[in-house]
Backbone bond lengths (Angstrom), bond angles and torsions (degrees), N, CA, C in turn:
res aa  C-N    CA-C-N  psi(-1)  N-CA   C-N-CA  omega(-1)  CA-C   N-CA-C  phi
1 M - - - 1.403 - - 1.531 115.52 -
2 A 1.151 123.13 133.70 1.473 125.70 -178.69 1.466 115.28 -60.51
3 S 1.419 127.70 144.21 1.240 126.77 -173.00 1.598 104.04 -74.99
4 A 1.331 116.56 168.28 1.378 118.78 -176.09 1.476 112.98 -94.50
5 L 1.356 121.79 155.81 1.455 125.97 176.14 1.581 110.41 -56.89
6 Q 1.290 115.49 136.94 1.533 119.55 176.70 1.555 102.54 -123.73
7 H 1.346 107.59 133.94 1.536 119.17 171.94 1.495 109.40 -96.48
8 H 1.425 114.19 137.66 1.413 123.11 179.35 1.493 109.92 -133.46
9 Q 1.362 111.52 161.49 1.408 118.42 179.08 1.451 110.92 -150.15
10 L 1.343 119.71 122.79 1.525 123.94 179.57 1.503 110.91 -121.16
11 E 1.349 115.65 155.67 1.523 121.32 -178.33 1.543 106.39 -113.51
12 R 1.305 114.49 125.55 1.547 113.31 177.72 1.621 106.14 -143.49
13 D 1.230 111.06 111.25 1.461 121.30 177.13 1.502 110.21 53.00
14 N 1.386 113.71 58.73 1.471 121.04 176.02 1.507 114.05 67.46
15 V 1.316 117.35 6.94 1.451 124.11 173.33 1.510 111.83 -106.89
16 S 1.289 117.63 132.96 1.463 124.50 177.94 1.568 106.81 -101.18
17 L 1.401 118.50 122.63 1.358 121.52 179.39 1.594 108.75 -110.82
18 H 1.301 117.01 126.05 1.384 124.99 172.36 1.518 110.60 -98.74
19 F 1.311 118.51 137.97 1.520 123.52 178.63 1.386 112.10 -154.34
20 V 1.260 122.13 158.17 1.516 127.75 -170.05 1.582 105.84 -126.26
21 S 1.285 120.46 129.27 1.434 123.25 176.79 1.546 111.15 -120.78
22 Q 1.401 112.70 153.40 1.454 122.03 173.80 1.466 106.69 -142.65
23 G 1.255 121.89 140.61 1.515 127.43 170.43 1.380 112.29 85.63
24 E 1.370 114.47 175.29 1.474 129.99 175.98 1.451 110.73 -123.53
25 G 1.342 118.89 150.10 1.534 122.43 176.78 1.376 110.44 124.87
26 P 1.408 116.86 -165.88 1.495 123.80 -177.36 1.589 106.86 -53.42
27 L 1.348 110.87 141.72 1.553 121.48 -173.26 1.568 107.67 -79.66
28 V 1.319 113.40 130.39 1.521 123.22 167.66 1.451 107.32 -128.23
29 I 1.279 114.99 121.99 1.398 122.38 179.90 1.511 113.82 -109.38
30 F 1.230 120.61 137.51 1.535 127.56 -179.24 1.431 111.81 -117.73
31 A 1.356 110.73 129.50 1.544 121.81 -171.08 1.683 101.43 -122.15
32 H 1.274 115.10 118.87 1.453 119.57 176.88 1.453 113.84 -90.53
33 G 1.360 116.12 177.19 1.496 122.36 178.80 1.500 107.79 -124.08
34 F 1.285 114.05 -151.11 1.477 121.14 176.85 1.493 119.69 -105.40
35 P 1.225 123.77 126.42 1.501 129.43 2.28 1.539 105.62 -92.26
36 G 1.346 112.05 125.44 1.511 113.84 177.40 1.532 107.94 -158.52
37 L 1.340 115.96 172.29 1.370 130.47 171.62 1.537 110.97 -146.10
38 W 1.367 115.86 -177.80 1.447 123.01 169.73 1.569 107.57 -46.15
39 Y 1.336 112.43 -38.98 1.524 120.89 -163.49 1.530 104.88 -75.74
40 S 1.344 117.42 -11.59 1.537 120.52 178.21 1.728 104.56 -64.85
41 W 1.307 114.34 -13.62 1.554 118.75 -172.33 1.635 103.89 -113.73
42 R 1.397 118.48 19.15 1.417 118.11 -174.37 1.534 116.20 -59.73
43 E 1.401 115.71 -25.39 1.435 124.93 180.00 1.466 112.78 -82.82
44 Q 1.449 114.95 -30.53 1.436 118.84 -176.53 1.441 108.89 -81.35
45 L 1.277 131.59 -42.81 1.392 133.48 -171.34 1.565 109.91 -53.05
46 P 1.226 121.88 -59.58 1.607 116.60 176.72 1.543 115.07 -53.01
47 A 1.419 105.26 -46.44 1.629 108.34 -174.63 1.472 110.92 -61.64
48 L 1.313 121.00 -43.18 1.441 117.95 175.66 1.494 112.59 -68.65
49 A 1.357 120.63 -36.63 1.469 120.47 179.62 1.588 105.44 -57.05
50 A 1.321 115.97 -48.31 1.475 120.60 -175.63 1.568 105.58 -60.41
51 A 1.298 124.36 -37.99 1.331 127.28 -175.01 1.538 116.16 -74.55
52 G 1.359 112.55 -9.42 1.586 117.14 175.97 1.531 109.72 111.23
53 Y 1.191 120.64 10.56 1.455 119.79 -176.07 1.648 113.26 -105.95
54 R 1.251 117.51 160.36 1.543 116.14 172.61 1.659 95.53 -105.01
55 A 1.327 110.16 112.42 1.459 120.81 174.44 1.547 116.42 -94.83
56 V 1.358 117.96 124.21 1.362 118.40 178.72 1.451 117.07 -125.70
57 A 1.157 124.86 131.68 1.483 128.86 -171.28 1.621 107.03 -125.04
58 L 1.288 112.47 128.14 1.447 115.68 -176.75 1.555 113.02 -98.40
59 D 1.275 124.95 152.65 1.250 127.84 141.63 1.543 116.87 -79.49
60 M 1.418 113.15 96.22 1.311 118.28 -169.17 1.522 110.88 -57.58
61 R 1.264 119.26 151.06 1.451 119.71 179.92 1.492 113.91 -52.61
62 G 1.315 119.79 137.77 1.436 125.81 -169.86 1.528 112.55 92.48
63 Y 1.266 122.53 -1.88 1.502 131.02 -178.66 1.487 112.30 -127.60
64 G 1.379 115.66 151.96 1.340 125.37 165.89 1.485 118.99 48.59
65 R 1.263 118.76 -123.05 1.528 124.05 -179.32 1.486 111.49 -87.86
66 S 1.213 124.43 -2.56 1.447 128.76 -179.22 1.567 104.94 -87.26
67 S 1.385 118.95 160.80 1.438 121.46 172.92 1.366 111.39 -60.54
68 R 1.394 110.83 151.44 1.513 118.44 179.37 1.550 106.95 -122.85
69 P 1.321 121.68 75.77 1.356 126.63 168.55 1.579 113.54 -48.56
70 Q 1.312 115.71 142.91 1.368 119.20 178.23 1.529 117.45 -94.75
71 D 1.252 114.07 -24.85 1.397 122.51 175.48 1.568 113.50 -71.01
72 S 1.421 120.67 123.50 1.429 122.23 177.87 1.438 109.25 -53.32
73 A 1.262 118.09 -41.36 1.568 121.89 -170.60 1.585 108.31 -55.07
74 A 1.362 120.62 -22.94 1.390 122.99 178.79 1.524 110.81 -74.67
75 Y 1.359 121.65 -5.23 1.426 126.93 -177.06 1.458 113.60 -109.20
76 H 1.334 115.41 10.92 1.459 123.77 179.12 1.586 102.76 -61.54
77 F 1.345 112.86 161.63 1.586 120.05 179.74 1.401 101.83 -70.29
78 D 1.319 127.05 -32.67 1.519 121.46 -176.24 1.608 110.70 -63.83
79 E 1.220 113.41 -42.06 1.530 121.27 -179.00 1.646 107.09 -63.42
80 L 1.341 108.13 -53.44 1.646 119.46 -175.33 1.473 103.66 -54.61
81 A 1.410 119.64 -46.01 1.414 125.49 -172.97 1.404 110.62 -60.48
82 K 1.429 117.95 -43.27 1.485 122.68 176.50 1.491 112.44 -59.68
83 D 1.431 116.00 -35.13 1.409 116.59 -179.55 1.450 109.94 -62.92
84 L 1.340 119.60 -47.38 1.453 120.65 -173.81 1.541 106.50 -73.14
85 L 1.292 128.40 -35.23 1.352 124.27 171.64 1.439 115.95 -61.51
86 A 1.306 119.58 -34.14 1.498 125.83 177.64 1.551 106.37 -67.54
87 V 1.322 119.22 -38.00 1.547 115.41 -178.21 1.551 100.95 -72.78
88 Q 1.317 124.83 -41.71 1.416 119.85 175.66 1.524 115.20 -45.60
89 D 1.341 109.35 -54.36 1.468 122.12 -178.04 1.573 107.51 -56.12
90 Y 1.292 115.55 -41.34 1.506 119.33 -172.61 1.602 109.07 -59.92
91 F 1.395 110.51 -32.00 1.493 114.32 -175.73 1.640 104.99 -103.24
92 A 1.303 114.83 15.15 1.499 115.82 179.02 1.463 119.12 50.61
93 A 1.452 110.83 39.35 1.408 117.51 -177.44 1.554 112.69 -105.74
94 S 1.251 114.05 124.16 1.491 121.48 -175.11 1.551 110.38 -66.64
95 D 1.383 113.25 -31.28 1.520 120.18 -176.48 1.565 110.67 -146.30
96 A 1.268 119.24 175.22 1.506 120.79 -176.76 1.419 106.30 -172.19
97 V 1.408 115.17 150.27 1.494 126.82 173.61 1.580 99.17 -85.52
98 L 1.262 115.25 132.75 1.543 119.68 172.90 1.443 110.31 -118.46
99 V 1.354 112.49 130.99 1.394 126.34 179.70 1.483 109.23 -119.88
100 G 1.394 111.72 125.46 1.447 120.16 -175.16 1.523 117.03 -132.36
101 H 1.354 113.32 145.19 1.489 119.61 -178.42 1.468 109.67 -126.80
102 D 1.378 113.63 135.54 1.507 117.79 178.39 1.577 112.36 56.57
103 F 1.230 116.18 -120.77 1.589 113.51 -179.78 1.468 109.44 -64.26
104 G 1.354 116.61 -37.04 1.452 119.69 170.25 1.536 112.48 -54.87
105 A 1.323 121.91 -30.54 1.464 125.07 175.49 1.514 110.10 -64.92
106 N 1.342 114.10 -47.54 1.360 119.77 -176.37 1.558 109.98 -56.81
107 L 1.364 114.07 -43.83 1.434 119.94 176.45 1.449 115.01 -66.33
108 T 1.369 119.24 -31.98 1.468 125.78 176.21 1.506 109.07 -62.70
109 W 1.304 118.59 -47.16 1.470 120.57 -178.05 1.506 105.81 -61.20
110 H 1.383 120.52 -43.83 1.471 128.10 179.99 1.615 107.34 -56.92
111 M 1.236 114.92 -49.22 1.541 117.98 -174.19 1.503 111.05 -68.10
112 G 1.316 117.72 -41.16 1.367 123.83 174.37 1.500 116.53 -53.72
113 L 1.254 112.20 -38.83 1.455 118.20 -179.54 1.661 111.76 -85.63
114 H 1.256 119.42 -39.98 1.422 117.72 -169.64 1.562 112.99 -102.01
115 Y 1.276 116.19 -8.16 1.587 120.66 177.57 1.502 112.67 -130.86
116 P 1.314 113.37 60.67 1.523 115.69 -171.29 1.675 110.01 -71.38
117 E 1.449 109.33 -23.15 1.499 115.13 -179.30 1.534 108.85 -71.14
118 R 1.261 120.60 -26.76 1.376 128.80 -177.65 1.584 119.81 -102.11
119 I 1.356 110.95 -21.80 1.566 115.20 -174.22 1.471 100.76 -117.82
120 S 1.399 114.71 113.14 1.395 114.01 -175.37 1.611 113.45 -95.45
121 A 1.268 115.55 -7.95 1.468 119.19 175.86 1.626 103.71 -166.79
122 I 1.406 115.18 156.26 1.409 117.69 172.67 1.456 113.08 -135.61
123 V 1.349 112.93 147.75 1.436 122.86 176.01 1.512 108.96 -120.37
124 V 1.316 123.53 124.57 1.387 125.72 -172.29 1.548 107.52 -118.28
125 L 1.311 118.36 127.61 1.518 123.56 174.61 1.457 111.86 -113.77
126 A 1.337 113.47 126.10 1.358 122.46 161.34 1.503 117.83 88.61
127 S 1.313 118.54 -23.06 1.435 121.61 -171.24 1.667 105.20 -124.52
128 P 1.287 115.70 106.92 1.349 115.19 179.05 1.590 112.91 -73.56
129 R 1.295 117.10 157.85 1.413 121.66 -178.40 1.586 111.54 -78.50
130 G 1.304 118.84 135.74 1.472 118.95 178.08 1.534 115.91 94.93
131 M 1.310 122.86 11.21 1.475 126.16 -176.90 1.585 101.22 -64.10
132 P 1.329 115.51 125.61 1.421 117.90 179.22 1.640 115.45 -55.36
133 L 1.340 113.51 -41.57 1.511 111.96 179.55 1.483 116.50 -76.30
134 A 1.388 112.39 1.13 1.476 117.97 171.93 1.446 112.50 -88.68
135 G 1.423 114.84 -5.15 1.499 119.57 -177.41 1.361 113.77 106.61
136 G 1.361 119.59 13.31 1.518 112.33 179.08 1.503 118.27 -74.26
137 G 1.302 120.44 -4.47 1.426 123.76 -175.11 1.487 110.04 -100.65
138 D 1.322 116.76 -156.68 1.461 121.97 178.33 1.559 122.76 -99.51
139 T 1.305 107.15 10.31 1.506 117.46 -177.29 1.567 109.84 -114.07
140 L 1.237 115.29 141.17 1.489 123.99 178.65 1.507 104.43 -55.67
141 P 1.372 120.03 129.39 1.435 120.16 174.94 1.486 115.51 -49.47
142 S 1.206 122.15 -42.49 1.540 121.95 -174.33 1.456 109.02 -67.18
143 T 1.310 118.99 -28.89 1.535 125.98 174.19 1.507 109.86 -67.25
144 L 1.230 117.43 -44.58 1.429 119.23 175.05 1.567 115.10 -63.57
145 F 1.351 113.55 -45.13 1.522 119.23 171.68 1.332 112.47 -48.04
146 A 1.514 117.58 -51.19 1.337 124.94 -175.09 1.621 112.04 -57.55
147 Q 1.313 112.12 -39.55 1.421 117.62 -170.31 1.723 105.29 -71.60
148 V 1.342 111.48 -37.05 1.525 114.91 179.26 1.523 106.95 -66.14
149 A 1.384 113.71 -41.17 1.475 114.45 178.56 1.507 113.96 -69.07
150 E 1.137 128.60 -10.62 1.450 127.01 168.55 1.486 110.72 -65.06
151 Q 1.413 117.70 -30.00 1.484 118.85 179.63 1.452 119.45 -89.85
152 H 1.398 110.63 -36.31 1.407 121.67 175.55 1.414 116.06 -164.68
153 F 1.353 124.00 177.11 1.302 129.02 -173.51 1.655 105.80 -61.08
154 F 1.268 117.13 142.12 1.511 122.94 -176.33 1.476 105.65 -142.32
155 H 1.255 126.12 113.27 1.626 127.48 -175.40 1.535 102.68 -60.25
156 M 1.331 125.36 -45.20 1.388 124.36 -170.61 1.575 113.48 -58.93
157 H 1.323 109.85 -33.40 1.573 114.62 174.96 1.453 103.86 -82.13
158 Y 1.168 127.71 -44.92 1.425 127.88 -176.18 1.497 113.57 -51.70
159 F 1.400 116.51 -34.16 1.337 124.83 -175.93 1.574 114.66 -81.84
160 Q 1.262 112.99 -6.21 1.600 117.59 -166.80 1.483 104.86 -76.94
161 T 1.242 122.27 -43.48 1.515 119.46 -174.37 1.450 116.96 -81.69
162 V 1.372 117.73 118.49 1.402 122.42 -175.35 1.642 112.80 -60.83
163 G 1.437 109.27 130.93 1.350 111.05 -178.73 1.558 117.57 103.10
164 V 1.253 116.58 -31.15 1.450 124.99 -175.37 1.506 108.89 -63.91
165 A 1.327 115.61 -67.27 1.476 123.02 -177.44 1.518 112.55 -62.72
166 E 1.365 115.49 -38.33 1.395 121.51 178.38 1.483 109.36 -61.95
167 A 1.240 124.78 -36.05 1.479 123.15 175.84 1.509 113.01 -73.02
168 D 1.332 112.32 -45.64 1.516 120.95 -175.92 1.577 105.25 -63.06
169 L 1.190 125.24 -34.45 1.453 126.18 -173.20 1.558 114.45 -94.15
170 A 1.281 117.67 -8.36 1.361 123.15 174.32 1.541 115.51 -58.83
171 G 1.284 118.05 115.98 1.370 119.60 173.64 1.633 105.28 101.14
172 V 1.270 122.63 -20.51 1.522 128.11 -179.72 1.416 111.73 -119.31
173 E 1.453 124.58 22.68 1.311 127.61 -175.93 1.585 114.66 -60.67
174 L 1.248 114.25 -38.54 1.469 123.50 -179.51 1.447 108.02 -67.05
175 E 1.281 117.63 -50.12 1.504 123.59 -174.95 1.543 104.84 -64.49
176 F 1.318 119.73 -37.56 1.433 121.87 -179.28 1.506 106.86 -67.23
177 L 1.221 121.83 -42.95 1.550 121.02 -179.14 1.507 111.51 -65.47
178 E 1.266 115.68 -35.98 1.527 122.04 -173.39 1.646 101.96 -72.75
179 R 1.311 120.13 -46.77 1.299 122.61 -178.99 1.549 114.04 -65.27
180 L 1.299 116.62 -39.50 1.380 121.38 179.42 1.550 114.56 -63.44
181 F 1.350 109.72 -50.86 1.453 116.16 176.72 1.489 115.37 -55.80
182 W 1.366 112.78 -35.95 1.475 117.20 178.39 1.397 114.69 -78.08
183 A 1.397 116.73 -38.78 1.427 117.87 -175.42 1.590 115.70 -65.72
184 L 1.366 111.91 -29.47 1.501 122.68 -176.67 1.469 111.29 -89.84
185 S 1.321 119.75 -9.27 1.417 119.76 -176.39 1.548 109.33 -88.22
186 A 1.335 115.21 171.66 1.497 124.05 -174.75 1.518 109.25 -61.50
187 S 1.431 119.11 -32.34 1.387 120.15 -176.91 1.583 108.99 -89.98
188 G 1.231 121.13 -12.10 1.384 122.61 -175.82 1.519 120.30 -72.78
189 N 1.307 111.46 -172.58 1.657 113.90 -178.41 1.465 103.53 -146.18
190 L 1.397 118.41 99.50 1.545 120.44 172.54 1.568 107.12 -80.68
191 L 1.219 114.03 111.74 1.431 123.16 -172.63 1.598 112.26 -59.75
192 D 1.256 114.56 158.38 1.420 123.37 -173.15 1.581 107.44 -74.98
193 W 1.365 117.54 97.54 1.438 121.51 -173.21 1.621 118.16 -59.39
194 T 1.397 107.34 -20.98 1.520 115.59 -177.19 1.471 110.43 -69.65
195 R 1.375 116.04 -9.74 1.408 117.31 -177.05 1.560 111.97 -91.03
196 Y 1.450 110.95 -7.04 1.404 114.61 -171.23 1.655 106.05 -118.89
197 P 1.353 119.54 123.48 1.426 122.86 -176.60 1.583 103.32 -82.98
198 S 1.416 109.42 160.08 1.430 116.69 178.24 1.648 103.04 -73.73
199 G 1.368 106.77 -169.45 1.478 110.14 -177.13 1.422 115.57 98.18
200 S 1.225 124.44 -112.28 1.527 121.98 176.81 1.525 120.12 -81.82
201 T 1.337 115.35 -3.79 1.390 124.26 -179.85 1.595 108.97 -68.05
202 T 1.378 113.90 136.72 1.327 119.74 176.41 1.538 111.50 -115.27
203 Y 1.261 111.71 166.19 1.556 113.88 177.39 1.495 115.17 -56.75
204 L 1.296 117.59 -40.57 1.318 123.46 174.86 1.441 120.55 -56.36
205 D 1.382 111.84 -32.72 1.450 118.49 179.93 1.544 111.71 -66.94
206 V 1.334 115.91 -31.26 1.468 120.80 -179.00 1.450 118.36 -94.83
207 L 1.370 112.66 8.39 1.568 115.81 176.38 1.537 104.83 -112.54
208 A 1.351 112.12 123.27 1.472 117.56 -178.42 1.450 108.63 -72.64
209 K 1.441 114.05 153.44 1.384 117.75 174.54 1.452 110.18 -73.40
210 P 1.488 116.38 143.90 1.361 121.46 -176.45 1.622 112.08 -55.18
211 S 1.358 120.36 139.03 1.384 117.69 -178.51 1.395 111.47 -89.98
212 Q 1.439 119.35 -0.03 1.397 126.73 -178.06 1.522 108.97 -135.16
213 A 1.317 120.32 129.75 1.482 121.14 -172.40 1.485 100.41 -82.80
214 L 1.425 113.53 153.07 1.399 123.61 169.66 1.465 110.19 -51.29
215 P 1.386 124.41 142.85 1.442 124.05 8.79 1.600 111.00 -83.94
216 W 1.249 118.61 152.77 1.384 124.96 175.06 1.460 110.48 -105.39
217 S 1.280 118.60 167.93 1.630 116.07 -175.75 1.423 114.97 -62.47
218 W 1.331 115.47 -20.80 1.553 119.26 -177.39 1.507 115.66 -118.23
219 M 1.431 113.85 -4.07 1.481 114.36 177.99 1.502 105.87 -145.24
220 S 1.338 116.33 123.03 1.421 128.63 -177.95 1.552 105.82 -77.84
221 Q 1.341 114.64 169.76 1.483 118.17 165.55 1.505 108.88 -59.51
222 E 1.271 119.84 -46.84 1.398 126.62 -176.02 1.475 112.96 -56.78
223 D 1.430 114.66 -45.91 1.339 120.32 171.30 1.438 119.26 -52.57
224 F 1.363 113.18 -55.38 1.482 118.09 172.50 1.407 115.61 -55.09
225 D 1.365 117.92 -43.52 1.464 118.06 177.10 1.582 113.74 -56.27
226 Y 1.298 115.10 -40.29 1.473 120.59 -179.32 1.605 106.70 -56.67
227 Y 1.347 113.21 -54.84 1.519 116.95 179.61 1.520 109.13 -53.97
228 C 1.236 120.51 -45.67 1.530 125.13 177.38 1.397 109.71 -49.99
229 R 1.448 115.14 -59.62 1.473 118.03 -173.82 1.537 117.09 -61.85
230 E 1.252 114.19 -29.91 1.502 121.95 -176.50 1.592 106.15 -79.60
231 Y 1.278 117.56 -42.56 1.522 121.58 -177.92 1.562 104.68 -66.39
232 M 1.284 115.85 -46.94 1.549 118.66 -172.36 1.440 114.62 -82.88
233 S 1.366 118.96 0.09 1.431 119.23 -174.81 1.538 109.31 -62.52
234 T 1.278 126.29 -26.76 1.483 123.65 169.69 1.387 124.23 -93.50
235 G 1.330 116.59 -33.07 1.393 124.71 171.66 1.580 109.04 82.34
236 G 1.309 120.79 177.37 1.361 124.68 171.57 1.654 111.89 61.45
237 E 1.339 106.60 -143.78 1.513 111.85 -175.12 1.528 118.84 -76.82
238 L 1.395 107.20 -2.99 1.508 109.22 177.48 1.523 115.94 -101.17
239 V 1.423 114.20 8.77 1.489 113.11 172.59 1.452 116.36 -57.88
240 F 1.361 117.21 -47.58 1.453 118.75 -176.00 1.668 110.67 -114.05
241 A 1.384 112.12 32.71 1.420 119.64 -175.02 1.559 111.36 -55.33
242 G 1.338 115.49 -44.03 1.447 120.88 -179.52 1.531 115.14 -62.77
243 G 1.155 114.80 -52.59 1.583 121.26 175.72 1.507 115.45 -60.02
244 L 1.214 117.38 -49.45 1.499 122.51 -171.68 1.495 106.44 -75.18
245 N 1.336 121.54 -40.96 1.494 116.88 173.92 1.515 118.40 -70.66
246 S 1.283 117.52 -23.39 1.409 125.03 174.77 1.547 104.97 -63.62
247 Y 1.304 119.45 -46.73 1.515 115.19 175.41 1.529 110.78 -66.45
248 R 1.221 122.71 -33.28 1.440 124.78 -178.27 1.516 115.01 -75.68
249 A 1.422 110.78 -17.36 1.476 110.94 176.51 1.566 114.08 -91.84
250 M 1.248 117.71 -0.18 1.396 126.05 -176.57 1.560 111.78 -58.45
251 D 1.333 118.99 -42.07 1.475 122.16 -179.98 1.656 107.72 -67.69
252 A 1.283 120.15 -43.78 1.471 122.58 178.48 1.436 113.23 -63.40
253 N 1.430 118.22 -36.89 1.444 121.57 177.65 1.615 108.76 -67.83
254 W 1.330 112.96 -41.80 1.443 118.11 -179.01 1.641 111.23 -65.96
255 Q 1.203 115.37 -39.36 1.444 121.43 179.41 1.473 112.04 -66.33
256 S 1.344 118.55 -32.32 1.576 125.08 176.24 1.454 114.22 -79.10
257 Y 1.252 115.61 -32.20 1.508 121.32 -169.76 1.467 119.84 -129.30
258 Q 1.346 113.65 8.37 1.576 114.19 -170.44 1.554 109.31 -57.56
259 S 1.342 119.05 -36.43 1.409 113.21 -169.55 1.514 110.69 -82.26
260 Q 1.294 114.44 -2.85 1.596 117.55 172.42 1.465 115.22 -111.83
261 L 1.251 120.13 6.54 1.482 122.08 -166.27 1.607 109.16 -64.75
262 L 1.235 118.39 -22.80 1.455 123.03 -178.46 1.485 113.19 -122.04
263 D 1.356 115.75 19.92 1.486 119.69 171.11 1.539 109.86 -63.09
264 T 1.357 115.81 149.67 1.383 121.57 -178.05 1.558 114.52 -58.64
265 I 1.267 116.90 125.74 1.500 118.80 172.09 1.620 107.45 -101.68
266 H 1.320 108.55 127.46 1.606 117.63 -165.63 1.526 110.93 -96.91
267 C 1.458 117.17 -17.32 1.449 106.68 -179.16 1.440 116.37 -85.05
268 P 1.262 122.82 161.85 1.517 126.43 179.23 1.483 109.18 -47.68
269 A 1.276 113.62 136.75 1.556 122.55 -177.26 1.547 112.63 -137.62
270 L 1.341 114.48 146.12 1.475 123.57 176.71 1.450 105.61 -134.33
271 F 1.421 111.58 129.33 1.505 113.97 168.95 1.466 113.48 -109.61
272 L 1.237 121.74 129.76 1.536 128.68 -170.07 1.571 108.58 -132.38
273 A 1.307 114.68 129.54 1.462 114.98 179.12 1.512 107.43 -153.51
274 G 1.394 119.49 166.72 1.456 123.98 -177.48 1.465 104.00 -84.97
275 A 1.243 124.52 143.72 1.515 127.46 179.15 1.499 108.97 -66.90
276 E 1.304 118.95 -29.12 1.405 118.41 -173.12 1.655 106.79 -104.44
277 D 1.203 118.31 21.80 1.531 124.26 178.47 1.536 106.36 -68.17
278 P 1.284 123.44 118.93 1.476 123.89 175.48 1.534 111.31 -55.61
279 V 1.314 117.62 -30.01 1.543 118.51 -176.68 1.549 104.31 -72.27
280 I 1.109 119.78 -33.83 1.514 122.61 -178.13 1.576 106.14 -74.72
281 K 1.283 115.44 -45.97 1.503 117.70 -174.96 1.512 106.50 -64.05
282 L 1.205 123.84 -32.45 1.440 125.32 -176.03 1.497 114.08 -83.37
283 C 1.334 119.43 -5.47 1.452 123.04 -173.41 1.619 102.32 -86.43
284 D 1.374 108.52 138.73 1.430 117.00 173.36 1.559 104.44 -74.98
285 P 1.419 116.48 141.83 1.413 121.63 -177.43 1.558 108.40 -54.03
286 E 1.285 122.12 -22.99 1.525 126.15 -176.15 1.459 108.93 -63.45
287 V 1.434 116.90 -32.34 1.406 117.53 177.83 1.486 118.36 -65.99
288 F 1.320 117.71 -24.58 1.505 126.12 179.94 1.446 103.64 -77.21
289 S 1.413 118.25 -45.20 1.433 124.76 -178.02 1.627 110.70 -64.71
290 T 1.267 113.78 -37.08 1.451 116.06 171.74 1.533 116.09 -65.93
291 M 1.296 113.84 -41.19 1.408 120.82 175.35 1.584 116.96 -58.56
292 R 1.362 109.92 -42.84 1.499 117.38 -179.38 1.595 107.39 -66.39
293 D 1.336 111.48 -41.80 1.499 114.70 -172.19 1.599 108.02 -68.66
294 S 1.342 117.71 -22.28 1.381 121.03 178.06 1.501 120.16 -89.37
295 L 1.355 118.85 -3.42 1.355 126.14 176.18 1.530 114.58 -109.29
296 A 1.399 118.66 124.28 1.458 119.73 -179.01 1.619 116.80 -78.68
297 D 1.416 104.91 -19.60 1.480 109.17 -174.39 1.581 107.91 -145.88
298 L 1.386 109.33 62.79 1.470 116.23 171.61 1.505 115.18 -77.77
299 R 1.304 115.73 119.43 1.464 117.75 -169.24 1.538 110.95 -103.28
300 G 1.245 116.29 -0.40 1.445 119.19 179.40 1.461 113.96 168.81
301 E 1.408 110.30 139.98 1.473 121.47 177.67 1.420 109.62 -127.77
302 I 1.333 117.13 92.02 1.479 120.12 -165.74 1.597 110.82 -118.94
303 L 1.300 110.73 130.64 1.451 124.04 176.06 1.562 106.84 -103.77
304 I 1.351 120.12 120.33 1.388 121.92 -179.51 1.621 113.90 -98.15
305 P 1.311 113.10 115.17 1.520 112.99 179.30 1.515 115.04 -53.80
306 G 1.365 110.46 151.22 1.500 108.16 173.24 1.514 114.99 82.25
307 A 1.447 117.86 7.47 1.322 122.06 -177.25 1.566 112.86 -128.27
308 G 1.154 116.62 143.99 1.521 114.99 172.57 1.491 109.74 -105.61
309 H 1.288 115.98 -134.80 1.558 123.33 -177.85 1.415 108.75 -63.84
310 F 1.302 128.98 -40.68 1.413 128.23 -172.43 1.618 107.63 -91.16
311 V 1.212 120.59 59.80 1.397 120.47 -161.31 1.686 108.22 -68.28
312 Q 1.377 117.13 -29.32 1.431 117.02 -174.44 1.491 111.07 -77.47
313 Q 1.407 117.57 -12.80 1.363 124.48 178.28 1.574 106.85 -96.25
314 E 1.232 110.92 -54.81 1.529 117.68 -177.74 1.529 111.25 -57.38
315 Q 1.353 119.72 -45.90 1.402 115.53 178.93 1.565 109.88 -132.65
316 P 1.415 111.75 76.62 1.404 121.59 -171.43 1.534 114.45 -72.20
317 E 1.189 124.12 -25.36 1.535 125.71 -177.65 1.566 105.03 -72.64
318 E 1.346 116.25 -50.65 1.463 121.47 -176.84 1.498 108.09 -64.62
319 S 1.336 118.72 -48.38 1.347 127.32 -177.32 1.627 109.49 -59.07
320 N 1.239 110.94 -43.30 1.523 108.88 176.84 1.459 115.26 -67.67
321 R 1.353 111.45 -44.28 1.589 114.32 174.15 1.511 115.24 -49.54
322 V 1.457 116.78 -50.41 1.444 118.46 178.98 1.422 106.33 -60.95
323 L 1.324 122.87 -48.19 1.473 120.53 -174.85 1.438 114.45 -60.22
324 I 1.323 115.60 -44.73 1.524 114.23 -179.99 1.482 114.32 -73.66
325 D 1.267 120.17 -30.00 1.524 124.01 166.90 1.515 111.20 -51.19
326 F 1.392 112.40 -51.80 1.530 117.92 179.50 1.504 111.56 -58.78
327 L 1.368 112.71 -46.47 1.551 118.25 -174.83 1.644 106.13 -65.45
328 Q 1.183 115.68 -39.06 1.553 113.55 -179.85 1.334 114.84 -74.67
329 G 1.417 122.20 -13.18 1.404 121.98 179.32 1.520 111.41 -93.37
330 L 1.248 118.18 2.06 1.538 121.00 -177.15 1.573 107.01 -81.78
């Protein structure tokens, strides 16, 4: 019988971190992005526990039952890295495999490069390394975002100014979550942003209403209700603190690490994404070539059919199979 989920809380430098664990064995840590929670890995925790691993999924700072600092400086890679290392220390683990999705993927690339003594292998979902708009070039990310926004609405620019998205999303948070989950999934429809000018356009304006009511094949009404409760547990400007501040921290991360963003990562690596992920479809093939060139031990670059941006939730059985195969090959 698989072990039960266990909830944990630790305090680090006035930040409280909530995380969930299942199983015993080598440590595998899961880091989500936006919109996500520890719950985004609900299908992975029992599968890895059954395969002989201690699987740990965080509410990253800014989300769920972890603290939600309002200052974007609190979301710098240096602070997020300390969170992950504190979780490793909590379990007295000298090293761990790190699995990251979306903003968690960006952090995973960072950890694989800068903490080789603590991160033994990495699995990255949905966010290839070296994406130009993520700061892989010679221009400040926010400058690139603003250049795109001169042509049409661009969410990464829209999120930069403190207070704008917070005000626009007040009162429509749950509609925003539902539309965002749907639009980025394999069944969804991310509207053509080139039809929407910047200015008064909001992110909600460019997210189509779901063509199918909940439940969906990969998200039950109960699943969605859990996300809603956890996000709305604080209310006000803190609802989306993690996601918004992760966008606003991109300049600071770039300024600290721009010269090393594409240095070679030597630990074993796996890239996994949904074949229908809009992020993947929008990537120039050169991005994947750049990623391959920067990884000394890339053991797989896998696109799973029938999955969009939330690959581990949309196609959990195949995602788990690929993940466990990688872990067992280490």
